C-alpha positions as CSV (number, residue, x, y, z in Angstrom):
1,M,-13.8,-36.5,-30.6
2,E,-12.2,-33.6,-32.7
3,L,-13.4,-30.9,-30.2
4,I,-11.6,-32.8,-27.1
5,R,-8.4,-33.2,-29.3
6,Q,-8.1,-29.6,-30.6
7,R,-8.9,-28.4,-27.0
8,F,-6.3,-30.6,-25.3
9,E,-3.6,-29.7,-27.7
10,G,-4.3,-26.3,-26.6
11,E,-3.7,-26.7,-23.0
12,P,-0.5,-25.4,-21.6
13,S,2.6,-27.8,-22.5
14,G,3.8,-27.8,-19.1
15,S,0.4,-29.4,-17.4
16,R,0.4,-33.2,-17.0
17,K,-1.4,-34.7,-19.4
18,Q,-3.8,-36.4,-17.1
19,T,-4.6,-32.5,-15.8
20,A,-4.6,-31.1,-19.5
21,L,-7.5,-33.6,-20.4
22,Y,-9.5,-32.9,-17.5
23,L,-9.1,-29.4,-18.0
24,A,-10.0,-29.5,-21.8
25,I,-13.0,-31.5,-21.4
26,R,-14.6,-29.6,-18.4
27,R,-13.9,-26.1,-20.3
28,L,-15.7,-27.8,-23.1
29,I,-18.6,-28.8,-21.0
30,L,-18.7,-25.2,-19.3
31,D,-18.6,-23.4,-22.4
32,G,-21.4,-25.2,-23.7
33,E,-19.7,-27.0,-26.4
34,L,-20.4,-30.4,-25.1
35,R,-23.9,-30.1,-23.9
36,P,-25.9,-32.0,-21.5
37,G,-26.6,-35.4,-22.9
38,S,-23.8,-35.5,-25.8
39,P,-21.9,-38.8,-25.5
40,L,-18.3,-38.8,-25.0
41,P,-15.8,-41.0,-27.0
42,P,-14.9,-44.5,-25.4
43,T,-11.6,-44.4,-23.9
44,R,-10.0,-47.0,-26.0
45,Q,-11.0,-44.6,-29.0
46,L,-9.4,-41.7,-27.2
47,T,-6.1,-43.6,-26.4
48,S,-4.9,-43.7,-29.8
49,E,-6.1,-40.5,-31.0
50,L,-4.5,-38.5,-27.9
51,D,-1.6,-41.0,-27.4
52,L,-2.5,-41.4,-23.7
53,S,-2.6,-44.7,-21.7
54,R,-6.2,-46.0,-21.0
55,S,-5.5,-45.7,-17.4
56,T,-5.1,-42.0,-17.9
57,L,-8.5,-41.7,-19.7
58,V,-10.2,-43.6,-17.1
59,R,-9.1,-41.6,-14.2
60,V,-9.9,-38.6,-16.2
61,Y,-13.6,-39.8,-16.8
62,E,-13.9,-41.0,-13.1
63,Q,-12.7,-37.6,-11.8
64,L,-15.2,-35.9,-14.0
65,L,-18.2,-38.2,-13.0
66,V,-17.2,-37.7,-9.3
67,E,-17.7,-34.0,-9.8
68,G,-20.9,-34.5,-11.8
69,Y,-20.0,-33.4,-15.3
70,L,-20.4,-36.8,-16.7
71,Q,-22.9,-39.4,-16.2
72,S,-22.5,-43.2,-16.9
73,R,-25.4,-45.5,-18.0
74,G,-25.1,-49.0,-18.6
75,G,-24.9,-50.1,-22.2
76,S,-25.2,-46.2,-23.1
77,G,-21.6,-45.1,-22.4
78,T,-20.4,-42.1,-20.8
79,M,-22.0,-38.8,-21.5
80,V,-22.2,-35.0,-20.3
81,S,-24.4,-34.9,-17.0
82,E,-28.3,-34.1,-18.0
83,A,-28.5,-32.3,-14.7
84,L,-26.2,-29.3,-16.0
85,P,-27.9,-26.2,-17.2
86,V,-28.0,-25.8,-21.2
87,A,-26.4,-22.2,-20.8
88,A,-23.7,-23.2,-18.4
89,A,-21.1,-21.2,-20.6
90,S,-23.0,-17.9,-19.4
91,H,-22.0,-18.8,-15.8
92,A,-18.3,-19.0,-16.6
93,P,-17.2,-16.2,-19.2
94,R,-13.9,-16.1,-20.8
95,G,-11.3,-13.7,-20.6
96,R,-11.3,-10.4,-18.9
97,L,-14.2,-8.1,-18.8
98,S,-13.5,-5.1,-20.7
99,G,-14.2,-2.3,-17.9
100,H,-14.7,-2.2,-14.3
101,G,-18.2,-1.2,-14.3
102,T,-19.6,-4.5,-14.9
103,S,-17.9,-6.3,-12.5
104,L,-17.0,-4.1,-9.5
105,S,-18.8,-2.9,-6.8
106,R,-19.1,1.3,-6.6
107,R,-16.7,1.0,-3.9
108,G,-14.4,-1.3,-5.9
109,V,-14.8,1.0,-8.8
110,D,-13.5,4.1,-6.7
111,I,-11.0,2.0,-5.2
112,A,-9.5,1.3,-8.6
113,Q,-9.9,4.7,-9.9
114,H,-8.2,6.5,-7.4
115,A,-5.0,3.7,-7.0
116,N,-1.7,5.3,-7.0
117,S,0.9,2.7,-5.8
118,N,3.6,2.1,-8.1
119,P,4.4,-1.6,-8.9
120,I,8.2,-0.4,-9.4
121,Q,9.7,-0.9,-6.0
122,G,13.4,-0.2,-6.4
123,G,16.0,2.1,-8.2
124,A,15.7,6.0,-8.6
125,F,13.7,7.6,-7.3
126,V,11.2,5.7,-5.7
127,P,9.8,7.4,-2.4
128,G,9.2,5.6,0.8
129,M,11.6,2.7,0.1
130,P,14.4,2.0,2.5
131,D,17.6,0.3,1.4
132,V,17.0,-3.2,2.3
133,G,20.3,-4.2,1.8
134,L,21.2,-2.3,4.7
135,F,19.0,-4.4,6.9
136,P,20.9,-6.8,9.4
137,F,19.2,-9.8,8.0
138,E,21.7,-12.2,9.6
139,T,20.7,-11.1,12.9
140,W,17.0,-11.1,12.1
141,R,17.3,-14.9,10.7
142,R,19.2,-15.7,13.9
143,L,16.3,-14.3,16.2
144,L,13.6,-16.1,13.9
145,S,15.5,-19.3,14.0
146,K,15.8,-19.1,17.9
147,H,11.9,-19.0,18.3
148,L,11.4,-21.9,15.3
149,R,14.1,-23.9,17.0
150,F,12.0,-25.2,19.8
151,E,8.3,-26.1,19.7
152,Q,6.6,-23.2,21.2
153,R,2.7,-23.7,20.7
154,H,1.9,-20.4,21.9
155,L,3.3,-18.8,18.8
156,A,1.4,-20.8,16.7
157,R,-2.1,-19.6,17.8
158,Y,-4.2,-16.6,17.4
159,S,-3.3,-13.6,19.7
160,H,-5.5,-11.1,21.4
161,G,-4.0,-7.8,20.5
162,G,-0.7,-9.0,19.6
163,Y,2.3,-10.8,21.2
164,G,2.8,-9.6,24.6
165,P,6.1,-9.1,25.3
166,L,6.6,-7.1,22.0
167,K,3.8,-5.0,23.3
168,A,5.7,-4.5,26.5
169,V,9.0,-3.6,24.7
170,L,7.3,-1.2,22.5
171,A,5.8,0.7,25.5
172,D,9.3,1.0,26.9
173,Y,10.4,2.1,23.4
174,L,8.1,4.6,22.9
175,R,8.5,6.2,26.0
176,A,12.2,7.0,25.1
177,A,11.8,7.8,21.4
178,R,8.7,9.4,21.1
179,M,8.0,10.6,24.6
180,M,4.5,8.9,25.0
181,T,3.4,7.2,28.3
182,C,1.1,4.2,27.4
183,S,0.8,0.6,29.0
184,P,1.3,-2.6,26.9
185,R,-2.5,-2.9,27.2
186,Q,-3.2,0.0,24.7
187,I,-1.2,-1.2,22.2
188,L,-2.1,-3.4,19.2
189,I,-0.1,-5.1,16.7
190,L,-1.5,-5.1,13.0
191,N,-0.4,-6.3,9.6
192,G,0.5,-2.9,8.2
193,S,-0.5,0.7,8.3
194,H,-3.3,0.3,6.1
195,Q,-4.9,-2.2,8.2
196,A,-4.6,-0.2,10.9
197,I,-6.3,2.8,9.5
198,D,-9.1,0.3,8.2
199,L,-9.5,-0.7,11.8
200,C,-9.7,2.8,13.2
201,A,-12.5,3.5,10.4
202,R,-14.7,0.7,11.3
203,M,-14.3,0.9,15.2
204,L,-14.9,5.0,15.3
205,C,-17.0,5.7,12.3
206,D,-20.4,5.6,10.7
207,D,-21.1,5.6,7.0
208,G,-20.9,9.3,5.7
209,D,-19.0,10.3,8.8
210,R,-16.5,13.4,7.9
211,V,-12.4,12.9,7.7
212,W,-10.2,15.9,7.6
213,M,-7.5,14.7,5.3
214,E,-4.2,17.1,5.0
215,D,-4.1,18.3,1.1
216,P,-1.3,17.2,-0.1
217,G,-1.9,14.2,1.6
218,Y,-1.2,10.3,1.8
219,W,-3.6,8.9,-0.9
220,G,-3.4,5.2,0.6
221,A,-4.8,6.7,3.9
222,S,-7.5,8.5,2.0
223,N,-8.3,5.4,-0.2
224,V,-9.0,3.1,3.1
225,L,-11.2,5.6,4.4
226,R,-12.9,6.4,1.4
227,A,-13.5,2.8,1.1
228,N,-15.3,2.8,4.4
229,G,-18.0,4.9,3.1
230,L,-16.7,8.2,4.8
231,R,-16.7,11.7,3.3
232,I,-12.9,13.0,2.6
233,D,-12.3,16.9,3.3
234,P,-9.1,17.9,2.0
235,I,-7.5,20.6,4.6
236,P,-4.9,22.7,3.1
237,V,-1.2,22.4,4.5
238,D,1.3,25.4,4.6
239,D,4.3,25.8,6.4
240,Q,3.1,25.0,9.8
241,G,1.4,21.8,9.0
242,I,-2.7,21.6,8.6
243,S,-4.4,24.9,8.3
244,L,-7.5,24.0,10.3
245,P,-10.8,25.8,9.3
246,A,-13.6,26.6,11.9
247,P,-15.9,23.1,12.0
248,D,-19.3,23.5,10.8
249,P,-21.1,22.8,14.5
250,A,-23.7,20.8,12.4
251,S,-21.2,18.8,10.8
252,P,-17.8,18.4,12.6
253,P,-15.4,15.8,11.6
254,R,-15.3,12.7,13.0
255,L,-11.6,11.9,12.2
256,I,-8.8,14.0,11.7
257,F,-5.7,12.5,10.0
258,V,-2.4,13.9,10.1
259,T,1.2,13.3,9.8
260,P,2.7,16.1,12.2
261,S,6.1,15.2,12.7
262,S,6.7,14.9,9.0
263,Q,3.8,15.8,7.0
264,Y,3.5,13.7,3.8
265,P,4.3,14.7,1.2
266,T,6.0,18.0,2.1
267,G,7.9,17.0,5.1
268,V,6.5,20.1,7.2
269,V,6.8,19.9,11.1
270,M,3.6,20.8,12.5
271,S,4.0,23.9,14.6
272,L,3.3,23.8,18.5
273,S,0.2,26.4,18.0
274,R,-1.3,24.1,15.2
275,R,-0.8,21.0,17.6
276,M,-2.4,22.8,20.3
277,Q,-5.2,24.1,17.9
278,L,-5.7,20.5,16.7
279,L,-5.9,19.0,20.1
280,E,-8.4,21.6,21.6
281,L,-10.6,21.2,18.3
282,A,-10.6,17.4,18.8
283,T,-11.6,17.7,22.2
284,T,-14.3,20.3,21.7
285,H,-16.0,18.5,18.8
286,N,-15.4,15.0,20.0
287,A,-13.3,14.2,17.0
288,W,-10.5,11.6,16.8
289,V,-7.1,12.4,15.8
290,I,-5.0,9.8,14.0
291,E,-1.4,10.5,14.3
292,D,0.5,8.9,11.5
293,D,4.3,8.6,12.4
294,Y,5.1,6.8,9.6
295,D,9.0,7.8,9.2
296,N,9.8,10.3,12.4
297,E,12.5,7.9,13.7
298,I,14.6,8.3,10.5
299,R,15.4,12.0,11.3
300,Y,18.5,14.1,10.4
301,H,18.6,16.3,13.7
302,P,19.8,15.7,16.9
303,Y,16.5,16.4,18.8
304,T,13.4,14.3,19.0
305,I,9.8,16.1,18.2
306,G,7.3,14.6,20.5
307,S,4.2,12.9,19.5
308,L,0.7,14.3,19.4
309,F,-0.3,11.4,21.6
310,G,2.3,12.3,24.3
311,Q,1.0,16.0,24.3
312,A,-2.8,15.5,24.3
313,R,-4.5,16.2,27.6
314,S,-7.6,14.5,26.6
315,P,-7.8,10.9,25.1
316,R,-8.4,11.9,21.7
317,V,-5.4,11.0,19.8
318,I,-4.6,7.2,18.2
319,H,-1.1,7.0,17.2
320,L,0.1,4.8,14.4
321,G,3.5,3.4,13.9
322,T,5.1,1.2,11.4
323,F,8.3,-0.8,10.9
324,S,8.1,-0.8,7.1
325,K,10.6,2.3,6.8
326,T,12.7,1.6,9.8
327,M,13.0,-2.1,8.8
328,F,11.7,-3.5,5.6
329,P,8.3,-3.2,3.8
330,G,7.8,-6.8,3.4
331,L,7.7,-7.2,7.3
332,R,4.0,-5.8,7.2
333,L,4.0,-5.0,11.0
334,A,2.5,-1.9,12.2
335,Y,1.0,-0.9,15.6
336,L,-1.7,1.4,17.0
337,V,-1.5,3.0,20.5
338,V,-5.0,3.9,21.8
339,P,-6.8,5.5,24.8
340,E,-7.1,3.0,27.7
341,H,-10.8,3.0,27.3
342,L,-10.8,2.0,24.0
343,A,-8.2,-0.7,24.0
344,E,-10.6,-3.8,25.0
345,A,-12.9,-3.0,21.9
346,F,-10.1,-2.4,19.4
347,A,-8.6,-6.0,20.2
348,I,-11.9,-7.4,19.8
349,G,-12.4,-5.7,16.6
350,N,-8.9,-6.3,15.2
351,A,-9.7,-10.1,16.2
352,E,-13.0,-10.2,14.7
353,L,-12.3,-8.8,11.6
354,Y,-8.8,-9.8,10.9
355,R,-7.6,-12.5,13.0
356,E,-4.3,-12.4,14.2
357,G,-1.0,-14.0,13.8
358,R,2.7,-13.5,12.6
359,M,3.5,-14.5,16.3
360,I,6.9,-15.9,15.5
361,E,7.8,-12.5,13.5
362,Q,6.5,-10.5,16.4
363,A,8.4,-12.5,18.9
364,A,11.8,-12.2,16.8
365,L,10.8,-8.3,16.7
366,A,10.3,-7.8,20.7
367,D,14.1,-9.4,20.8
368,F,15.2,-7.2,18.0
369,I,14.1,-4.0,19.7
370,D,15.0,-5.3,23.5
371,E,18.6,-6.4,22.4
372,G,19.4,-2.9,20.9
373,H,19.5,-4.1,17.1
374,L,16.7,-1.4,15.9
375,S,18.4,1.2,17.6
376,S,21.8,0.3,16.0
377,H,20.2,-0.2,12.8
378,L,18.6,3.2,12.8
379,R,21.9,4.8,13.9
380,R,23.7,3.4,10.9
381,V,21.0,4.0,8.4
382,R,20.6,7.7,9.4
383,I,24.2,8.6,8.4
384,I,23.9,6.7,5.2
385,Y,20.4,8.3,4.3
386,Q,21.7,11.6,5.1
387,E,24.8,11.5,2.8
388,R,22.2,10.3,0.2
389,R,19.8,13.1,0.6
390,N,22.6,15.7,0.7
391,A,23.7,14.1,-2.9
392,L,20.3,14.5,-4.2
393,R,20.1,18.0,-3.0
394,R,23.4,19.3,-4.6
395,A,22.6,17.5,-7.8
396,I,19.0,18.7,-8.4
397,E,19.5,22.2,-6.9
398,S,22.9,22.8,-8.6
399,R,21.4,21.8,-12.0
400,L,17.7,23.3,-11.8
401,G,18.3,26.2,-9.2
402,N,15.4,28.7,-9.1
403,L,13.2,26.6,-11.1
404,V,12.6,24.4,-8.0
405,S,12.1,25.0,-4.3
406,T,11.7,22.3,-1.6
407,T,10.4,21.9,1.8
408,G,10.9,19.2,4.7
409,G,13.9,17.2,4.7
410,L,14.5,16.8,8.2
411,A,13.3,13.5,8.2
412,G,12.1,10.6,5.9
413,L,13.1,9.0,2.8
414,H,11.9,11.5,0.2
415,L,12.3,15.0,-1.0
416,P,9.5,17.0,-2.7
417,Y,10.4,19.4,-5.2
418,F,7.7,22.1,-6.4
419,F,8.0,23.5,-10.0
420,N,8.3,27.3,-9.8
421,Q,7.1,27.6,-13.2
422,P,4.4,25.8,-15.3
423,L,5.4,22.3,-15.9
424,D,3.0,19.1,-16.6
425,D,4.6,16.7,-13.8
426,V,2.2,13.9,-14.7
427,A,3.6,13.9,-18.5
428,L,7.1,14.4,-16.8
429,S,6.7,11.3,-14.5
430,Q,6.0,9.1,-17.8
431,E,9.0,10.3,-19.6
432,V,11.1,9.9,-16.6
433,L,9.7,6.2,-16.0
434,D,10.6,5.4,-19.8
435,A,14.3,6.3,-19.1
436,G,13.9,3.8,-16.4
437,M,13.4,6.0,-13.2
438,V,10.5,6.8,-10.9
439,L,9.1,10.2,-10.5
440,R,6.1,10.7,-8.6
441,P,3.9,13.8,-9.5
442,L,3.3,16.0,-6.6
443,S,0.2,17.1,-8.4
444,M,-1.4,13.8,-7.8
445,Y,-1.1,14.1,-4.1
446,Y,-3.5,16.8,-4.1
447,A,-7.7,16.2,-3.8
448,D,-8.2,19.8,-4.3
449,A,-6.9,20.6,-7.9
450,R,-7.6,24.4,-7.1
451,R,-4.6,24.3,-4.7
452,S,-2.7,21.7,-6.6
453,R,0.9,22.4,-7.4
454,S,3.1,20.6,-10.0
455,G,6.6,19.1,-8.9
456,M,8.2,16.0,-8.1
457,L,8.5,13.6,-5.1
458,L,12.1,11.8,-5.0
459,G,13.1,8.9,-3.0
460,F,16.9,9.0,-2.2
461,A,17.2,6.1,0.6
462,A,17.2,3.1,-1.7
463,V,20.0,4.2,-3.9
464,D,23.6,4.7,-3.3
465,A,25.3,8.4,-3.5
466,A,27.0,7.8,-6.6
467,S,24.0,6.5,-8.5
468,I,21.9,9.4,-7.3
469,E,24.2,11.8,-8.9
470,A,24.0,10.0,-12.2
471,A,20.4,9.2,-12.2
472,A,19.6,13.1,-11.0
473,D,21.6,14.2,-14.0
474,R,19.6,12.3,-16.4
475,L,16.4,13.5,-14.5
476,C,17.4,17.2,-14.7
477,R,18.2,16.9,-18.8
478,I,14.6,15.3,-19.1
479,V,13.1,18.2,-16.8
480,E,15.2,20.8,-18.8
481,R,14.0,19.4,-22.0
482,R,10.3,19.2,-21.0
483,L,10.2,22.8,-19.7
484,A,11.5,24.0,-22.8
485,R,9.1,22.3,-25.0
486,E,6.0,23.3,-23.1
487,Q,7.2,27.0,-23.3
488,C,7.7,26.5,-26.9
489,E,4.2,25.6,-26.8
490,V,3.1,28.4,-24.9
491,R,4.5,30.9,-27.1
492,Q,2.8,29.3,-30.1
493,R,-0.6,29.5,-28.7
494,P,-2.5,32.3,-30.2
495,G,-3.9,35.4,-28.0
496,L,-2.0,34.0,-25.0
497,D,-0.8,36.8,-22.6
498,R,3.0,35.8,-22.2
499,A,3.0,37.2,-18.4
500,S,0.3,34.6,-17.5
501,A,1.9,31.9,-19.0
502,E,4.8,32.7,-17.0
503,R,3.2,32.6,-13.6
504,P,3.8,30.0,-11.5
């Protein structure tokens, strides 16, 4: 009786009394505090003790009887089921486990250890985040409502590769915007770029295959590929893009993942000679190139950089596009453009592995592109984002000067700033977070620590120009204090050569 009363009173106050009592008795049984064969108090006795109606108690007992936790014998009352194992509590541990190793697979541990996503998705200076306040949600709601207004059963079913009219509109859009020639059949609609990368890994690679990744590069892609049992080879990036080595003939890469139009995170545009070298290497060694075109449509120059897919003479390139940057991240719609001979297999793989849906959103998106709303939105945000990019540049470079250098900036939603003097960017990022801002340490984007450079990746799109200037001023003060503190610590270290300490 006392055990039940204590556990019942310990249940959250917001629970219905019937639910709270049910949970209390079930937990006592699972924890082994009420052992098999233990009698339960008669309902009449509990009624006054717990201030509950008898009908409530009867319903709780009946529910536990139906689920097998209790048993009833004529003349003997109600008791904990003798069919339950004595060590039931061992199967239902309470509280969180103290470490990853006891509960996760090796793959799960690896994913958790390489996690790099940030729970903060707004404010200064979150990279990769568009200003969702600029998106024409009124237009979007109207298009969604159009497809919800009437019963359209074909939009309530699974699809095969995506909504057909959307794929047709995308084929026309890519021809004009990315200089690509493809048929709607070659396009697959997926739930975000990570799912698209996962599909490529599962359909094209076997366990242990090599993948060449840009270094520094996008950690999200490498985590997805690593989770599929692939071996990641970090390949350095210079001012022309990925610096391709000569492959080992006995172990060439199966995949090469690149961001050629705006390298992530440096913003470097891959040169024509490197593009040609990459395509030739892929053809020679039967490698697949995944071209992540994550933000090229948000560009601050008048010309369009053609896609690798459109440039390739042999079908070795898979083009990946997303609407997370051009529209809003929560939409979770991306697309793959695959060579013709892979289209059917990829559509089958997509259906078998993930199932397909989101047809109403896909129908609205087809209208959004076809009616010109996406192009209009992009023209508007390019002007606004360029103003914000310029405000960030002025604020950072006027204050920090030769302490930092930057690359890219021709497209996208962020600027990378490398430190030209030694500075712990990870410790700096924590200080900046404590001040209410987000700074991504550039050193964390490197897989090869020998090539790692410290710096900061600063997003500018989601914050207005005036707020950027104020936030950048606070950021620069933190950087200057951190630099002065670290230089003081260096000078105080015995036997350290000052010239080597000041070397970038």
